[in-house]
Structures are given as C-alpha cells and as structure tokens.
C-alpha positions in Angstrom: -57.9 -3.8 78.1 -61.0 -1.7 78.8 -61.3 0.5 82.0 -63.9 -1.9 83.5 -61.7 -5.0 83.0 -60.0 -6.3 86.1 -56.2 -6.5 85.9 -54.8 -9.6 87.6 -51.7 -10.0 89.6 -48.4 -10.7 87.9 -48.2 -14.2 89.3 -50.0 -17.2 87.9 -52.9 -17.0 90.3 -54.3 -13.9 92.0 -55.5 -14.4 95.5 -58.4 -12.5 97.0 -60.2 -13.7 100.1 -63.7 -12.4 99.0 -63.6 -14.0 95.5 -64.8 -17.5 94.7 -62.3 -19.9 93.2 -63.9 -19.5 89.8 -62.9 -15.9 89.7 -59.2 -16.8 89.6 -57.5 -17.2 86.3 -54.0 -17.5 85.0 -52.3 -14.4 83.6 -52.1 -14.7 79.9 -52.1 -11.1 78.9 -55.8 -11.3 77.8 -58.7 -9.4 79.2 -60.7 -11.2 81.9 -64.1 -11.1 83.5 -65.4 -7.6 84.3 -66.9 -6.7 87.7 -70.5 -7.0 86.2 -69.9 -10.7 85.2 -68.8 -11.9 88.7 -71.2 -14.0 90.8 -72.7 -12.2 93.9 -71.1 -12.9 97.2 -72.6 -15.5 99.4 -75.2 -14.4 102.0 -74.0 -14.0 105.6 -74.6 -17.0 107.9 -75.4 -16.5 111.6 -72.8 -18.3 113.8 -73.7 -19.9 117.1 -72.2 -18.2 120.2 -68.9 -19.5 121.3 -68.6 -21.0 124.7 -65.0 -20.7 125.9 -63.6 -23.7 127.8 -62.0 -23.2 131.2 -58.2 -22.7 131.0 -56.1 -25.8 131.3 -53.1 -25.3 133.6 -49.9 -26.9 132.4 -47.0 -27.0 134.8 -43.8 -25.9 133.3 -40.6 -26.9 135.1 -37.0 -26.7 134.4 -35.3 -29.9 133.1 -33.6 -32.0 135.7 -30.0 -30.8 135.5 -28.0 -32.6 138.3 -24.7 -30.8 137.4 -26.4 -27.4 137.8 -27.6 -28.1 141.3 -25.0 -27.0 143.7 -26.5 -26.9 147.2 -23.1 -26.2 148.8 -22.6 -23.0 146.9 -24.7 -20.6 149.0 -23.3 -21.7 152.4 -19.8 -21.6 151.1 -20.4 -18.1 149.7 -21.6 -17.0 153.1 -18.6 -18.6 154.8 -16.1 -17.1 152.4 -17.8 -13.6 152.6 -17.7 -13.9 156.4 -14.0 -14.7 156.4 -13.4 -11.7 154.1 -15.2 -9.4 156.5 -13.1 -10.8 159.4 -9.9 -10.3 157.3 -10.9 -6.7 156.6 -11.8 -6.1 160.2 -8.5 -7.5 161.5 -6.7 -5.5 158.9 -8.3 -2.3 160.2 -7.4 -3.3 163.8 -3.7 -3.8 162.9 -3.7 -0.6 160.8 -4.9 1.4 163.8 -2.4 -0.4 166.0 0.5 0.4 163.6 -0.6 4.1 163.6 -0.6 4.1 167.4 2.8 2.4 167.6 4.3 4.9 165.2 2.8 7.8 167.1 4.4 6.6 170.3 7.8 5.9 168.5 7.9 9.3 166.7 8.9 11.4 169.8 11.7 8.8 170.7 13.2 8.9 167.2 14.6 12.4 166.4 16.4 13.0 163.2 19.8 11.8 164.7 18.6 8.3 165.7 16.1 6.4 167.9 16.3 5.4 171.5 15.9 1.7 172.4 12.2 2.3 173.3 11.7 4.3 170.1 13.3 1.6 168.0 11.2 -1.1 169.5 8.0 0.9 168.9 9.1 1.6 165.3 9.7 -2.2 164.8 6.2 -2.9 166.3 4.6 -0.3 164.0 6.3 -1.8 160.9 5.1 -5.4 161.9 1.6 -4.2 162.6 1.5 -2.3 159.2 2.7 -5.4 157.4 0.0 -7.5 159.1 -2.6 -4.9 158.3 -1.7 -4.8 154.6 -1.7 -8.6 154.3 -5.1 -8.9 156.1 -6.7 -6.1 154.1 -5.7 -7.6 150.8 -6.6 -11.2 151.8 -9.9 -10.0 153.4 -10.8 -8.0 150.3 -10.1 -10.9 148.0 -12.1 -13.3 150.2 -15.0 -10.8 150.4 -15.1 -10.5 146.6 -14.8 -14.2 146.1 -17.6 -14.9 148.6 -19.9 -12.4 146.8 -19.1 -14.1 143.4 -19.8 -17.5 144.8 -23.1 -16.3 146.3 -24.2 -14.5 143.1 -23.4 -17.4 140.8 -25.3 -20.0 142.8 -28.3 -21.4 141.0 -31.6 -20.1 142.1 -34.4 -22.3 143.4 -36.5 -24.0 140.7 -39.3 -21.9 139.4 -42.9 -23.2 139.7 -44.5 -21.8 136.6 -48.0 -22.6 135.3 -49.3 -21.7 131.9 -53.0 -21.8 131.2 -54.7 -21.9 127.8 -58.4 -21.5 127.3 -60.1 -20.3 124.1 -58.6 -16.9 123.4 -57.0 -16.5 126.8 -53.5 -17.2 128.2 -52.9 -17.3 131.9 -49.5 -17.3 133.7 -48.9 -18.0 137.3 -46.5 -19.6 139.8 -44.0 -19.1 142.5 -40.7 -17.4 141.8 
C-alpha cells in the first residue's frame, strides 16, 4: 500500500457518515481508491425553519389495583397509635403510683418486718408496679404497630401529566 492509499476497516464494509455508498468496498487486502479519486461531497442545502408543535399532555395514572387500596388502614393506624399512647400514659400513671405507695410503705417496713399498714402499702405498690409494666409494654407495642400500619398505608393516587412537543418534555401534576 502506498502512503496516500486509504486503509479500510477490518470488517467487510467500512462505515463513514460523510462518504457516499460508492466509496465503501469489501476488504480484500488490495489497495483501494485514494483520497484524490473520491467524488466531492454534496453541496449544503438550506433547511426550512422548524416550527415546534405545542406539547401534548398525556395523563399517566396508576393501574387500578383493588387489592392495594385499603381505605381502612390510615384510620386504623390512628386508632391503634392512640391506644398505644393511652397505654403508655396509664403505664406512667401506675408507675408513679407504685413509687408513691412504696415511698409510704418504706418507713413502716423496717428490716425486722412490716406493720399492717406498711404491708398493705407494699402490696399496693407491687400491684401498681405490675400494672405499670403491663401497660407500658402493651402501650409501646400498640404505638409501634400503629405507626407501622400508618406508614405502610398506600398513598393517594398520583395525578401525573407528561407533555411531549418537538424537542421538549414537560412533567406536571399533583402529588
């Protein structure tokens, strides 16, 4: 091959956007047309100005999924969360009551034994502490369950619009 000879690609046809179809040839290991033998490129053509059409708005909605719609879930989540808050509140009340009962029983229960009034205050303190523990645990579980029910509820359908016009894309809608 001479230095002015064009070397073609290693595939059967070489692709070049600015070359006419007659400039392509199969690779056979032989020399091909030189740059001087190619036809001149075509003259530029003036293109008319493009007028872009107005965008077309296409509504995009979610498919109708009846099983995914659970209108009961948010109100149930609120109710369960409210019950959890009440449980934690009553647990706190009984915890403070147990502390108060134990404080009143402590002077009546020296290390040798309790008086009748001290023993009764001690029993009341134990009962209030047990109720406090049960209400705190139950209230906390209900509170967590209510939050999970609320968070996993499906959201309202999204009203989304997509617009196509020429070289533009427009998005809009209510979320």
